[in-house]
N, C-alpha and C positions, 0 to 999 in steps of 0.2 A: 595400130594399123600401120602396115609397112608403107614405104615410099611408093612402090609400084601400085599398091592399092589406092593410095591417095591420088595418084595421077589418073588412074582408071576412073575413080569416082568424080574427079574434076571434069574430065572430058564427057562423062555421062551427064553431068549437070548442064554442061554447055550444049550438048546435043539435045537435051530436053527443051532448051530454050527455043529451039527452032522446029520442034515437032508440029505436025498438023494438030489442030484442036482435037480431032477425033482420037488420034494416038495418045495425046497428052491426057485426055479424060480416061482412056483405058489404063494408062500408067497410074494415074492418081487413084482410080478405083481399086486397082490391084494392091497398091500400097495401103489404102484405107482398110480393105478387108483383112490384110495381114495384121495391122496394128489393132484393129477391133478384136480379132480373134485372140491375139496375144494378150490384150488387156483383160479380156474375160477370163482367160485361163490362168493368168499370173498376177493380176492386180486385184486385191480384195475389194477395193472401193467399187470398181467397175463390175466385178463379178456379182457383188451384192445388189448394186443398182439395177443391173440388167435382169437379174433374177426377180427382184421385186416388181419390175415393170413388165415382166413376161416378155422380155426381148431376148432373142437368140442372136449370136454373132452373125448367123447367116441372114438375118433380117436386114443387115446393113451392108449393102452391096455396092452402093454408089454414093456420091456426095450428098444428094438430096435426102438419102435415108438417114443422114446424121441428125436431121431434125427430130428424129424419134427420141433422141437423147436430150435431157435437160441441159441448160447452160450451166457451166461450172464457174464458180466465182472463187476469188482468192480466199474468202472466209471459209469456203467449204474445205479447202486444203488445210487451212490453218487449224481447223478443229481436230484433225488427226492426220498429219502429213505422212506418217508411216504407212497408212493404208493405200497411198498412191504409188509406193515404191514396189517394183516387181519383186516377187519372191525369189527370182533367179539371181538377184544381186545382193551382195553384202553392202549394206548402207555405208559402213565405215570405209569401204574401198572406192566409193563413188566420188566424183568431182562435185563440189558444192558451189552453186552460184546464188548469191543473195540479192534480193531486190526489195526496195522500200515501196516503189510505185507511187501513184498519185494519192493514195489514201494515207500514206505514212505508216502503214503496217508492214513489218518485215515478213518476208517469205523466202524460204530456201527451196531452190530447184536442184535436183540431183541428176547427174549425167554419168554414163559410163565413159571410159576413155575413148571407146569407139564412136559413141554418139557425139562426143565433143569434137573429135577429128572430122567427122562428117560435117558438122556445123561450120568448122573453119574452112573446109574445102568448098562448101557452098558459098561462103562469104567471098572467096576469091573470084567466083564467077562474075560477080558484079564489079569488083575492083579491076580485074583484068579487062572486062568489057568496057570500062571507062578509060583505060589507058595505062593501068599499072603494069610495070615491067618486072622481070624476074629478079634483078639485082637492085631495084630501086631502094634508096635510103628512105625508110618508111617510119615516121614518127607518130605515135599515138599519145594524146594528152588525156590521161585517164587516172583512175585510182590504181596505183601500181600494186597495192596489196591484194587486189581482186583478180589479177591477171592469171590465166592458165598458161602453162608452158607451151612453146612452139615445139613440134616434133624435133628430136635431137639432130637428125640428118639435115633438116632445113636450117636449123640454127647454126650448125657447123659450117654450112655452105653460104650462110647469110642470104638465103633465098626466102623471100616473102616473110621476113622476120622483122616485126616492128620494134623500134626502140622506144620505150615508154618515158614520158615526162609526167610528173605528178600534177594532177589537176589542182592540188593545194599549194603549189609552190609560189603562186602569185605571178602576175603578168610579167614583171621585170625579169625574174629568174627564168621564166619560160622562154622569153625572147632571147636571153643570153644563151640558153641551151640550144635553141633553134639556130642561132647564128653559128654556134660551134658545130652542130651536127650537119647543117646545110641539107635538110631533107628534100627529096624529090616529091614526097607526099606527106601531107599533114592530115591526121584523122582525129577529130575532136568534136565536142559538143558545139553547136552553133553559137551559144552564148560565149563560150571560151574563145572561139575564132573571132567573134565580134569584138570582144575586149582586146584581143591581140591586135586586131586591125586598127582599133582606135589608138592604141599605143604606138603602133608602127607609123600611123599618120602623124601623130604628135611628134615623134622623134625624127620623122623624115627618113626612116630606114629604107635602104634599097638592097641590102645584102641578103635578105631572106627571099628566095625565089623558087618556091615549089612549082612543079609542073602541073599538079592538080591537087585538090583537097577533097576530103570527105567529111560529112557531119551526120549526126543522128542523135536519137534519144530525146530530143526536144523539138518543139515546133520551130520551123525556120521560115519566116516570111520572105516574100520576093524582095522586099526592100532590104532586108537584112542580108539575103544572099547576094544581091547585086553589089552591096557595099563591100562585103568580104571579097568578092571576086575582083572588084576594082582595086582594092588596096593590095591584095596579094598578086594581082596580075595573073591569075590562074583560075580555071574553071572550078566550081564547087558543086559536088554531087551529094544530094541529101539522101539518107537511107533511114527507113523506118525500122528500128530495131528495138528489141526488148530482151531482158534477161531470160524470160521464160522460153523464148523461141529464137533468140539471137536475131539476125536480120530477117525481116518479113517481106519488105518491099524496097525498091531502090530505083533511083533515076539513072537512065543511060544518057549518053551524050546528046541525044535528041531532046531530052527534057520535056516530053509531052505528057508525062505522068510518072507513076511509080510501077515498075514491073513487080508483080507478086511472085515470090518464090513458091508457087503453088505445087511444085513437085516435091516440096519438103514440108510445106505448111498450107493446109486448106484454110482459106479466109472467107468468112461469111459476114454479111452486113445485115443487121436486123433492126426492126423498129421496136417501139415500146410494147408491142404485143408478141414479141419474139418471132415475128414473121420476117422473112428475107425481103429486103427492099429491092426496087428495080434499079438498074444502072442510072446514075445521075442523082439519085436520092441519098441523103446522108443516113448512115446507119451505124449502130454500135458494132465495133470490130470483134468478131468471135473467131478464135483460132484453134485448129486441131493439128498437132504435130504428127508427121508421118515418119519421123526419124528418131525420136527419143523413146527408147524401149525401157530404159531404167525407171523413168517416171513419166508415163504417158499422160498427156494433157489433151482431153477430148472436149471440144466445144467450150473453150476457156475464154471468158470475157476479159478483154484487155482494158476496158474502162476508157477507151478512146473512141473517137468518131471518125469514120472515113467515108469516102464516096467511091463506089465501084464505077468504073468506066467501061463502056463497050467499044471504045475507039481502038483502032489498031495502030501500033507504033510504027513509024516509017523505018525504024532500025531493022525490021524483019523478024524480031522475036515474037513468038506467039503467046507468051505468058500473059495472063490477064493483068489488067492495069487498074490502079487506083488514081483518082485525080486529085483528091484533097485529103489531108490529114489534119484533124482539128483536136485540140486538147493540149495537155501538158504545159500549162501556163503557171507562172508563179512570180515571185519577187526575188530580188537580190539581197543578200546580206552584205552590208558594207562595213569593213573593218577600219579601225582608226588610222592605220598606215596607208589607207587608200585602196587596198586589195578588195576585190569583190568576189563573193562566192555565189554561184548560181544555185537555183533550187535543186537541180540534178546533182550538182557537186555536193550539196549539203546532205542529200540522200545517201551519197557514198560515205559521208562522215558517220552516218547512223548505222553503218554496217560494221561496227566495232565488235569486240569480244563480248559486249553486253547485249547484243541485239535480241537474243532469245528471251531476255528478261523484260522486254518491252513489247506491249501489245499495240499501242499507238503512240504517236508523238506529233508535236507541232512546234514550230519555231516562230517566234514573234520578235521583231526588232522595232523598238520605239525610239531608241537613242543610239548614237553611233558607238558609245562606249560599252554597250552590253547587248545581250540577247536573252530572251526567256525561252526555255525549252520545256514545254508541258509534256509530261510523261504519264501514260497509263500503264501500270505494271501488268505483266502477263500473269502474275500470281501475287496475291495479297501477302504471302509469307516472305516475299523477297525483301531483304534488308535495304532500306532506302539510302542510308548513309554510305553503305558499301557500293551500291549502284551509282550514286551520285559521284563518288570519288573516282570510280572506274571510268565514267563518262567524261569527266573533266580532264583526267590525266590523258586519256586517249585523244580528246579533241584539241587540247592545248598543244600537245606534241605534234599532231598532224597539221594543224593550222600554222604551227610555229609562231605562237604569240604568247606573251607572258600574262598571267592572271592580273598583275597590277596595271596592265595596259588595256585589258578587255575582260569584262565580267561575263561568265557563262552561268546563268541562273537556272538550276534544275528545279522545276515545280511539279510535284506529284499530284495528280488529279484522278478523280473517279471516271470522268468522261472528257473527251476532247470536243471543244466547241466546233460546230459545223456551220457551213453557209446555209442560206435559205433553201438552196436547191437540194440540200441533204449531203452534198459533197464536203469534204474537209480539205482545205488548202494547207499542205504541210509546211510551207514557208510563206510568211507574210511579213512585209516590212513597210514602214512609212518613211524610211530614210532614202533620200535621193532617188525618188521614183522616176525622175527625168532620165536616169541612166538605164531604165528598163529596155529590154530588147523590143524593137518595133515588130 
């Protein structure tokens, strides 16, 4: 995508934010009909599904018609991921995004370069709307191995180009790098920002002064957000984002809720009977992408719970709003040297070169000198010693800790233990629970 095209799409997304509801619904329905028709004609999974259900693409003309399709779960994709990739694309030329999610099962999402650029442009709508500027020094604390490149022209001009810091570096090194970079904006998981804020308070540091911060991918309570804002002396804006859809909803400076990027992702909230709930009622979040043509995701269950709001934001944007996001909770892994790894950060660790050999995993820490990683192999023929060696080499290197100081025990099992609710918590620790995020 050329720079002029990116600028055009950015202003289109901004314009959509202030459309009348009638015009916005027309836009969404037009995009929906296009992705449904494309999926039927180019994606074998949806072609077979709709054929078997006697559904024609013309039967789905508006958002309400989506309910004619069944809900798509991660396990459905994992059975045969190639069936979800459009026949118009060469899989080997697509961008791959990996996610572990709340179940601990790895999943790969495929994007074309064009689709990836559209996602990035859409992301800027929220950031700029919250005050990000053209040449801001923007630092992201993330898994640097999973980043996709910024378009060359923007990187050359240092425009909207984030500088990454590894989530695995530890708080001390992260703070040293932040003091060196002096970012105007910090973008990180709330658990990471919380740990940084605790260390800043302990040190009495006053030299890190971002103008604003963003967080996402984990639940962020008001207590946690207030604390981070107080320590950094800057507003913090939470964003609900996923690997599958990138950012889905976001807070604007008014903070009356989360604006849904409904011109790119249709979001539904359903009850246990798969019926849509009314505004104000909690429901499972179901998403349909309107912009990923390489691997369309229609009515995909996020495994999270949200609450649709019928309130209007005083900022003037007409995008629908969510009031609450629930879910994505877990424990911290505590290392002997004092570093702390959040559940989301550990999920990034599990996206190593071995991830396709693992069907499910779970991390349990009972003592500070070690962790147990329970692994269910994706294939019984996979050599366990080779997989164990690969996992340990990758993890010790990325965490930057020596085996003699910390034991990573790989335990192969037939099934992963689940909670009474049927859900599986991927990271569980009985160490230092008092440091858990509020």
